N, C-alpha and C positions, 0 to 999 in steps of 0.2 A: 659341713659348716662347723668350724671349731667354736668352742665356748666363748672366746673373747669376741668373735665376730657377731655371734648371736646376742651377746650382752649389749654391744654397741647399737644393734638394730633396735633392741628393746628401749634403750635410753633415748634414741632418736625419736621413736614413736611416742614416748612419754612426753618429751619436750614439745613435740608438735601439738599434742593434745592440750597441753597447758597453755600454749599460745594461740590456740584456735578460738574462733568466735563461738558463742553459745549455740547449741544445736537448735534449729527452728522447731517449734512445736507444731504438730499436726492439728487439723480441725477436730480430731478426737480428743485433744488435750487442751487446746486453747483457741480462741477466736480473736481477731483484731479488727477494729474499726478505726478509720483515720480520715483526716482532712489535712490541708496544708499546715494547720497550726497545732494539731494535737493527734496523738495516737493512743488508743486504749486497748489493752490486751486482757480479756476476761478468761478465767479458767472455765473450761467446758463443764457443763452440768451444774454450774453455780452462778451466782451474781457477784462473785468475788473478783477483784482486779489482781492481775499478776504484776503489771508494770504500766507506766505511763511515760510517753515520750513527747517532749515539747517541740516547738517550731525550730529550735536550734539543734535538734537531734539528741538532746540530753535525756537519757533514760533514768527514771527514778523508780526504785522498788516500791511496791504498793501493798505490802503485807497488811491485812486488815482493812484495806480500802475497797470501795465498790458500793453496791446497793445493800443496805441493811433494813430490816423490818422489825418493828417493836410493837407488842400488844399494848394498846393504850390503857387497858384496865390493870393488867398484871405487871406491866413494865418489863416483861421478859422478852428476850430476842426470839424472833421466829425465823426458822431456817427455810430458805427457798431452795427447792430442788427441781430440776427439769433438764432441758436440753436446748442448746443454741442451734438453730437451723437457718438456712438461707431461704428467704421468701422474697421473690421479685428483686433479687440482687442486694437485699439488705438482711442484716442479722436480726433474728427474732428469738426470744427466749420463751418457750412454752413450759410453764412450771406451776408449782403449787406451794403454798405455805404449809409446812408440816403441822399436823394437829389443828388445822384451821380450815374453814370452808372456802377460803379465798384462793382463786386461781390467778395466775400472773402472766398474762401476755405482756412482754416487754419488747419494744421495737427500738433498734438503734438506726439512726439515719445520718449519713455522712454528708450533710450540707456544707457548702464551701465556707460560710461564715461561722458555723458552729456545729458540733455534733449534737444530735438530739437523742435523748433517752426518754421515751414515753412509757411510763409505767401505768398499766391499767389493772385495777383491783376489782375482781368480780366475785360477788358474794352469792354462793350457791345454796345458802341456808333457806329453810322453808319461809315462804312469803305469807304475809298477813291475808287471811281470808275470813269469810263470814262464819265458817265452822271450825277453823283451827287457828290457834294463836301463832304469831310469828316469833321467830328467834330474835334476840336483841341485835341491834346493828353492830357491825364490827368496827372497832376503833383501832386504827393503825397509824403509826408514825413511820414515814418513809425517809430514809437518810441516804444521801449520796456523798461519798467522801473521796478525796484525791490526795496524792502526796504533796508535801510542802518542802521546798528546797530553800534553805537559808543561804543568803549571800552576805557580802560586806554591808550592804544596805538592804532592808526589806521592810515591807509594811503589809497590813491586813485591812481590807475594806469589809466592814460587817453589814453592809446594806444601808448605812447611814453616814459613817465617818471612818477615817483612817486611824489605825494604831501603828505607830512606828516601832519597829524592833520589839514586839511583845516577847517577854520571857516566859510568861505563864499562860495558861488556858484563857482565851478571850471568847466571850459569847455575846450575842444579842438575840433577843427573841420578842415575839409579839407581832404587831402590825404597825404601830405608830411610827411614822417617819422612816419606814423601811422600804427601800427599793429591793425587789426580789432578786438580789445579786450578791454574791460574796466572791472575794478575790484576794490572792496574795501576789506580791511582786517583789523580786529582787532587782539588782541593777541590770540584769541581762534579760530576764524573761519572767512571765507570770502565768498563772492558771486561774480560771474563773468558773464558778458554778452559778447558774441562775435558773429561773423558772420562766416558762412561757408567759409573756406579759398579758396574754388574753385570758388566762385562767384565773379563777377566783380562789382565794385562800382565806382561812380563818385563823391561821397561826403560822409563823415563820421562825426558824431558828438557824442562826449561822454561828460557826465556831472555827477557831484556829487553835491547834494543839502543837505548839513548837517542840514539846518534848516527845511527841509521837509523829515524827516527820513522814512516815510511810502512809499515814492516813490523816494528815494534819489539817486539811481543809474539809469542812463538812457543812452540808446544807440539809435541813430537815423540814418536812411539812407533815401535817396531820390530815387524815381522811376518815370520814364516817360513812360506812357503806351499808345501806339497808339490805336485808335479805332479798335476793333476786335482782339487785341493782349493781351498778358498777360506778367507780370513780377513777379519775385519771390525775396523775401528777407528771407533768412533762418538764424534765430538766434539760437545760442547754449548757454545753461545756465548750470552752475554747481556750487556746493559749494566746498570748499577746506579747508584744515587745515591752520589756521592762524599763525602757528608757524614760517613759513618762509616768511610771508608777501605775497604781490602780486606776487612775483617771482614764487610762487607755481602755480598761475593761468597761468602765461606765459608758464611754463613747461608743464602743462596739455594741453594747447592749441597746443603746438608742438606735443605732443603725440597723440592728436586727428586727426591731419592732417600731418602725417610724410612725405608723398610724396611731400608735398608743400615746405618742408624745406630741401630736399636732393638734392645734385648736380646730374644732369643727367649723366649717363655713357658716357664716351668719351669726357667730358668737359676738357679743358685745366687745368692741375693740379694747376696752379697759382691762380685759382679762390678760392682755399681753404685758401689762405693766407689773410692778412689784406688789406683793401683798403688804398692806400696812393699815393700821387702825386709825380711822378718822371718826366714825360713829362708834359710840360705846357708852357704857353705863357710868364711866368716871367723868369728873369735871373736865371742862375744856383745858387742854394743855396750852401753855404759852407758845405762840408761833406754830401751832399744829398745822395750819395750812401751808406755811412756808416749809415746814418739815416734809409734808407730803409732796410738795412741788419739787423739792430738791431730790428726794428719794424715789420719785416717779411712782408714787402709790397709785394703784388703779382698782384694787379690789380687796375685800376682807371677808373672812368667814363670820357667820353669826349663828349663835346657839339659840335658835328660835324655839326649840322644844323645851319642855319642863321635865318630862319623864323619858328616859331612853326606851325606845320601842314605840312610843307614841310621838311620831316625828313632827306633827303639827297638831297642837292641842285641840281636843274636842270635848264636848260636854260629858261624854261617857267616862272619860279617863281623867278629867280635870280635878285637881286638888283644890277644894274650896278655900283652904288656908293660903292659897296663892293670890287671893283677890278675885275680882270679877273677870270671867273669861272674856266677855265681849271687849272690855277695855284693854285687856292684854293683846288680843288679836288685832285691835285697831292700831295699837302701837307698833306691832310687828309689820302690819301692812303698810303703814306710813313710812317706816324705815326702808322696806323693800322696794317701794314704788318711787323713792327719791331719785330724781334724775341728775340734778346738779345743784350745788357743787358737792363733791364727795366721791366715795368709793362705790363701786358695784358691790352689792351684797350677795354673798353666796350662802345658801341655807346649808348648814353643816349637819351631817348625819354620822353618828357613831354606829355603823351598821353591824359591828360585831358585839354590840352591847344591848342588853335588854333588862330592864328592871325585873327582879325575881318575881315579885307579886304579879306584875303585868304578864309575864311569861306564863306563870301558872294558870292565870285566868283565861288568857287568849290563845296561847300557843303551847299547850301541854304536850302535843305530839312532837314538838321540836326540841324538847329537853332530853339530853342524853347524859 
C-alpha cells in the first residue's frame, strides 16, 4: 500500500467519524429514563444530568442540571455519590450525601403522563432517647433543574403567573398563591417540573435563569429530617406542546392529579362559584348584592383567628385587649351559621405561620 493510498484511507476515516452520530454511552457511564414526552440521561454514579430530549426529539445539553442538595444551615452544596441500578424494571439511585448522615434512595418511574423522580432523605443520625441526646435534625434544600430552550416567543410560569420573554433571573418562593408547578414554553415545545400534589410542603422555590440555559429551569423544596426518620420529595417532569404556552402544562398537571382538584361529594354547592366578599368588617358597598349576583359569588374566606397558631380563639390564649372572648365568638358563630343570603364562609388557616411567643410556649419541640 503506497503512501498516497494510505493517506486517502485515513482522511476517509476521519471524515466518517466527524459525520457520525455520538457514541451511545453504556450503563457504566450513563442511564436514561424516558416516556413519550421527555427523555432524561443521568451520569452514572451521580445525580447530574447529561442531556434532556423533548417530545419533538430536540436534545438540549444539561451541564449543571439534575438533582442538587444544599445544607440548610451552612448554605453549602452537598455532593451526592452512589450508583444507578435497575430495580423491578426502573432505575434507582442508591447513594449518600458526603459528610452528612443522609442516605439517598432515588427512584425514577417512567409513567406515560410524566416521569417521576422520588427523592427519599433518610437520616441515620442518633435518635433521641431517655439516656442519650439526639443529633439536631438535618435541614436540606432539594433542587431539580432542567435545560431551558429559548425560541422566538417564550414564557415562564412560576407557579402563579406567566412572565413573557424574561431576560434576567426570575424567581418566586413561599407558599402563598403557588401551584406546585414551574414550566417554560417556546412556540414549539416546553418542559415542566412539579411536585406530587398529594405531598405537603412548607416552602417552594421556582426559578428561570435565561443566561444559564443548560440548567435554566429550577424547582426547590426544603425538608427537615429528624434523626432516625425519613422525608420524601417527589418531583414530576414532563414535556408538552408549546402551541398553547404554559397553560398546557397547568392542564396536564390537573390531569395527573384529578382527585386533588375535585370538590368532595356532599360539599355545599356554593363552593363551585367564585370567591367574593359579601360579609366583612367594612361598610356595606353600594349594589354589593347586585355585584355578587353578576360575578357569581358563592364563598369567601374569613380570618376567624386572632393569633396564628391558635386557629379558633380560646380562654387560654386570648388577648384581653381584644375585648371579651364570649362576644367575639358569638359574632364568629353568627357569621359562620348564616344560611342566606350571602356567601358560604370558609375558616381560613395560615398553617405555615405561628406566633413566636405561642410557639415557644406550646410547641417548643417544633422550632428548628
